[in-house]
C-alpha positions as CSV (number, residue, x, y, z in Angstrom):
1,X,3.7,15.1,3.8
2,X,1.2,13.0,1.7
3,X,-2.3,12.3,3.0
4,X,-5.2,10.3,1.5
5,X,-8.7,10.5,3.3
6,X,-7.0,12.1,6.3
7,X,-4.6,9.3,6.7
8,X,-0.8,10.2,6.7
9,X,1.4,8.5,4.2
10,X,5.1,7.8,4.6
11,X,7.3,6.7,1.9
12,X,9.0,3.3,2.0
13,X,12.5,4.7,0.9
14,X,15.3,2.0,2.1
15,X,15.4,-1.6,1.6
16,X,14.4,-2.4,5.3
17,X,11.2,-0.3,5.0
18,X,10.3,-1.7,1.7
19,X,11.0,-5.3,2.6
20,X,9.0,-5.1,5.9
21,X,6.2,-2.7,5.0
22,X,3.2,-3.5,7.4
23,X,4.3,-7.1,8.3
24,X,3.9,-8.1,11.9
25,X,2.1,-4.7,12.4
26,X,-1.2,-4.2,14.2
27,X,-3.4,-1.0,14.6
28,X,-2.1,0.5,11.2
29,X,-2.6,3.9,11.4
30,X,-0.8,5.5,8.5
31,X,-0.2,4.4,4.9
32,X,3.0,3.5,3.1
33,X,4.0,4.6,-0.5
34,X,6.3,2.1,-2.4
35,X,7.5,4.2,-5.6
36,X,8.4,2.3,-8.6
37,X,6.6,-0.8,-7.7
38,X,3.5,-2.8,-8.9
39,X,3.4,-6.0,-6.9
40,X,3.0,-6.3,-3.2
41,X,2.4,-9.3,-0.9
42,X,0.7,-9.3,2.7
43,X,2.6,-12.1,4.0
44,X,2.9,-11.7,7.7
45,X,0.5,-9.1,8.1
46,X,-1.9,-9.1,11.1
47,X,-4.4,-6.8,9.5
48,X,-6.4,-6.3,6.1
49,X,-5.2,-3.1,4.3
50,X,-6.5,-1.1,1.4
51,X,-4.3,-0.6,-1.5
52,X,-4.1,1.9,-4.5
53,X,-2.0,1.5,-7.6
54,X,-1.4,4.6,-9.5
55,X,0.6,5.6,-12.8
56,X,3.7,7.9,-13.1
57,X,1.7,10.8,-12.7
58,X,0.0,9.6,-9.6
59,X,-3.4,9.2,-11.4
60,X,-5.2,6.3,-9.7
61,X,-5.3,3.0,-11.9
62,X,-6.9,0.6,-9.6
63,X,-8.0,0.2,-6.0
64,X,-8.1,-2.7,-3.8
65,X,-10.3,-3.0,-0.7
66,X,-9.7,-5.2,2.5
67,X,-6.6,-7.3,1.0
68,X,-6.6,-10.2,3.6
69,X,-3.0,-11.3,4.9
70,X,-1.1,-14.2,2.9
71,X,-2.2,-12.8,-0.4
72,X,-0.2,-11.6,-3.6
73,X,-1.2,-8.4,-5.7
74,X,0.1,-7.6,-9.1
75,X,-1.4,-4.2,-10.1
76,X,-2.1,-3.3,-13.8
77,X,1.3,-2.9,-16.2
78,X,0.9,0.9,-16.3
79,X,1.4,0.9,-12.2
80,X,4.3,2.9,-11.1
81,X,3.3,3.3,-7.5
82,X,1.7,1.5,-4.8
83,X,0.1,3.0,-1.7
84,X,-0.8,0.6,1.1
85,X,-3.4,2.0,3.6
86,X,-5.3,1.0,6.5
87,X,-8.3,-0.8,6.0
88,X,-11.3,1.2,5.5
89,X,-9.4,4.0,4.0
90,X,-10.8,3.8,0.6
91,X,-14.5,4.8,0.5
């Protein structure tokens, strides 16, 4: 199991999990890992989120704090994984 700053992270493995992510969710208390992904959207999300973009070795490339609903985020080209986290997780 993965954790970041005490927050449990689940991998979004299947199509449904990757498609829905945190859409329509309130009180987000865990993170989601999207492997082989460099762009996300926050359409239909009820809360702001924090996002981490990592390379293929899971080194952090860029962090994004308090991403509002209804945004599109495209991470740098070297991004391999995206972590969606509850707002305030990234210090």
